[in-house]
C-alpha positions, -999 to +999 in steps of 0.1 A: +330+398-143+320+398-179+302+362-186+322+343-203+294+324-222+283+360-234+314+367-247+319+329-266+287+337-277+296+369-298+317+350-316+293+324-330+271+355-338+268+354-377+267+315-382+238+320-353+223+348-373+227+323-404+208+294-389+180+313-372+177+332-404+144+314-419+123+319-386+127+355-388+098+377-398+100+398-429+116+426-408+139+409-388+155+394-420+159+425-435+181+435-402+197+400-405+205+407-441+222+439-434+242+432-398+259+398-426+269+424-449+281+454-431+280+443-392+312+466-389+290+495-392+259+482-374+280+477-342+286+517-339+242+522-350+218+530-327+186+509-327+168+539-346+195+541-368+194+509-379+158+512-383+161+533-408+184+523-423+171+487-430+130+502-437+118+490-403+108+502-369+129+510-341+109+482-321+118+457-352+153+459-343+150+454-302+126+426-312+156+414-332+176+416-304+156+398-279+151+371-309+188+360-308+191+360-272+202+392-263+179+416-229+183+448-252+192+459-283+230+477-264+237+436-256+234+430-294+259+458-300+285+447-273+288+414-290+293+431-325+319+446-307+332+425-292+336+404-324+351+433-344+369+455-328+402+439-331+397+433-367+395+467-379+420+486-396+421+523-387+407+535-422+375+514-410+374+535-380+376+566-393+350+554-418+325+547-385+329+584-371+314+599-406+286+607-385+299+625-364+284+660-381+297+690-359+316+692-332+290+695-306+276+662-315+315+650-314+318+665-275+286+646-268+290+616-280+325+606-274+323+617-237+288+600-232+306+570-243+335+573-217+310+571-193+291+544-203+322+527-203+332+535-166+300+524-154+300+491-178+336+481-157+327+495-122+292+468-127+314+441-144+351+441-130+361+414-101+368+428-073+384+396-062+410+400-091+414+439-081+421+428-048+450+401-055+463+423-078+466+450-050+483+425-026+505+410-054+521+443-061+529+450-025+546+414-019+568+416-053+603+417-054+602+435-089+575+451-106+573+453-144+548+472-163+538+468-200+525+490-227+524+489-260+515+518-287+488+539-269+489+517-239+522+525-233+507+563-216+489+543-190+514+520-179+539+551-178+514+567-155+510+537-135+549+535-131+552+571-121+527+570-090+539+530-081+573+545-081+565+573-055+550+546-032+579+515-041+609+512-047+609+476-071+590+495-105+605+497-136+586+504-166+591+484-200+599+509-227+605+507-261+622+537-268+653+524-246+660+490-258+646+460-272+616+449-243+634+413-241+664+429-226+645+448-202+630+418-190+654+392-190+662+391-154+623+387-146+617+358-121+598+338-102+582+362-073+580+393-097+551+405-113+548+418-146+517+440-153+504+437-190+480+466-205+467+457-236+438+470-259+429+468-293+446+465-317+465+442-298+503+440-298+521+406-311+551+420-292+530+423-257+518+389-262+552+375-266+570+396-238+546+385-216+549+348-223+584+348-220+577+364-183+551+339-178+579+307-182+601+325-164+574+323-130+566+359-131+533+363-118+509+381-146+479+410-141+467+415-171+443+449-179+429+447-206+393+448-223+382+408-232+388+374-222+398+368-255+431+396-258+459+374-264+473+386-232+443+370-207+452+337-221+483+340-200+471+360-172+470+347-131+443+374-127+425+396-155+414+435-141+385+437-175+376+471-184+355+483-211+366+500-241+341+505-265+353+527-293+336+559-301+354+562-332+392+556-343+399+563-308+398+541-281+383+545-248+414+544-223+391+565-194+382+535-178+415+522-178+428+554-156+401+549-133+407+511-127+450+519-126+436+553-106+423+526-076+449+503-080+471+532-069+455+542-041+448+507-028+486+500-031+493+535-017+464+531+015+486+502+023+517+520+024+508+552+035+533+556+063+562+553+043+544+576+015+539+602+041+578+602+046+589+603+011+567+633+007+580+649+041+610+648+021+602+660-013+584+689+000+617+702+018+640+697-013+613+714-034+608+741-007+648+742-007+650+748-043+619+769-052+606+739-075+569+754-068+553+791-073 
C-alpha cells in the first residue's frame, strides 16, 4: 500500500520548501521559487522541462528532489500531483495539456501515463485488502455499487459482470431517482463499493456516510488515502490515476475491477458455467449472435 507518511508529507510540501529555502543552492532556489509560484504546472513537467524553464540543469532538478527527501524527481512529482489533483479546475487541466503539440505526442504520452499508472498500482495495492474485498462480496446479503460522474462507467462495468456471477447486485443510478432512495434499505450484512476519483463528488461521500451509519461494509476503490470516501472505508483498494491531461486515467481502476470480478468468479465457477450454459441455449434459440 502507498506509504501514509509520503502522502502526509505531500500536504506539507509547500511549507517544507519554504522552510528549507535558505539552505538551497542558487539553482535550487530558482526551482523552489518556480514551484511556489506555479506548482500546478510543475506537477506535470519533466525534470528536463523544469530545468529549461527556470534556467538550470536537469541534474540540479534531481538534486533538488533529493534535498526535499525524495528518492528521485518522479516522487516529487507524485507529491505535487497528490497536492493539487482535487483542486484543479477543468480549465486548469486543459491549460496543462498545451504542451501536447500533435496527435502522435498525445497518443504516446497518454498511453505511457496509463502504463505507468498500472505499474504503480500493481506495486502498491494492498493484496490483503483485495482478498478481503472479494470475500466480502461473496458473503454479502446485498451488494451496492456507487460511482458518480465519470466513475459511474466503472460502477456500471463492475455491476454488469458481478450480476452474472451473483444475484444480489444493485448499481446506484443517478438517472433512476435519488441515490438515497436507492440505498434506504441498506443494512448490516450488505456491502457498498464506493468508486471515487478526483474531482471527488460530495454526494458520493454523503451516500457512503449514510451506509456506514446503517452498518454496511464499505469497500473504497479510489486513488488516495485522503479521498473523502477512504476515511469511511473498511478496506481500501488504492489505484493510481495520475492525470495525463484534463482526463483522469481510469484504466488502472478497470484493471483492478477486472481482477476483482475474476477473483469472485473463480470462487463461483460452477454456478457461472450453469448460467452461461442456459444463456447459450437462449442465444441460439433466438439467434442473438451471427
